[in-house]
N, C-alpha and C positions, 0 to 999 in steps of 0.2 A: 332243606336249608343246611348249609355247612355248620359244623360245630362252632366255628369261630365267628359266626354271623349273629347279629342281633336282629330279631324280627321287628322291624319298625312299622307301626300302624299309625297313620294320621287320620283322626276321625273328626268330622265336622257335623253340625246338626243334621245335615241332609244325608249323611252316610260316610262311608270310608272313602277318603280322598286318595290315600296312598298306602300300599303294602309293599315293602321292599326289604330284602335282606341286606343289612349294612355291616361293615366291619368296624365302623366308628360313627359316632354321632356327637355333635357339639351344639349345645343350645344356649341362648342368652338367658341369664337370670339376673336378679337385682344385685347379686354379688359378683357378677362376671360370667364368663363362659364356663359351662360345665360339660365335661367330656364323658361319654359312656361307651362301653364296649361289651361284647358278649362276656358272660360270666362275671360281670361287675357286681358290686354290692347292690342290694335292692335300694331303690331311691324313689322319692316322690318330690317333684320339683314344680315350682311355679315358673313357667316360662314367660319371659317378657316379650312384648311385640318386637319383632326384628327378624333376623336371618339366622336360621339354623343351617348347619353344614353336615352332610353325611357322606361317607365314602362307601362305595359298593364295588362289586366286581365290574360293573359297567362304567365306573368312574365317579366323579364328584357330583353330588346332588345338592342344589341350593333349595332351601325350604323357607319361604317367607310366611310368617304367621302374624296374627293379631294377638299373640300370646295364648296362654292356656295352662293346662295342667298336664304333666308328664309323669307316668308311672312306669318304672322299669324293675323287672325282677331278675335281670341278668340273662334272660333268654328272649324276652319280648319287651319292647318299649312302646307304650301307647300314649300318643299326644292327643288330648282333647282340646280343640281350638274352634273359635267361631268362623275363622277363615284361614285358608292356607292355599298357597300356590307354589309350585315346585318345578324344577327342571335343571338341566345341566349347565345353563348359561345364566350368570347372575344378572346381566342386563335384561334378558328376556323375562326373567322371573320378576324383576322390579317393574317392568312395563305391564306384565300380567296383573301384578298386585295393584298398580294404579288403576287399571281398568276395573278390577273387581271392587275396589274401594269406591270408584265413581258410581258404580251400579248400586252400591250399598248406601251411599250418602243420604238419599231421601229416607230410607228406612231408619238409619241412625238418627237423623234429625227428628223424625216422628217419634222414635222411642224416647229421645231426650225431652220433647214436649210433653209426652204422656207421663214421664217420670216426674217432671215439675208439677203437672196437674195432680198426680197422685199424692205427691208430698204436700202440696197445698191443701188438698182435701183432708188428709190425715191430720195436718196441723189444726185445721178448722174443727175437726171432730174432737181432737184432744182438748182444744181450747174451750169448746162448748161443754164438754163433760167436766173439765176442771172448774168451770164457772158454776157448776151445779145444775146446768140445764138438762142433763140427762140425755139430750140429743135424740131427736126423732127425725127420720128421713122421709116420712110420708104422712 
């Protein structure tokens, strides 16, 4: 990798989705777009869901993510995200993201239901222990 390139790694729960040498990277954060280059100051960023843009020797690369955490040490930038799709064409990346989200929707809905159930159970347990019941599950 050239000295002026930043080693970009996009990691999802099922493994590395992308490893690419980039000359620049721009990611969305809650305070706006943040740009990174090789030899930049170390940074840890919360990346918002949206479109990141990278420039490489091969051209522009669009990276759509559901957000995540990015750590950069000036030589390597690692983005941890639950979902990412990427490519050189913004329209194709958007279509790929819609397909990926469509496949994930049942899982996301199930997770939301389980989260509500877990929250309800915890509230019930806290309520019974606060009332002095001591709480026994069996």
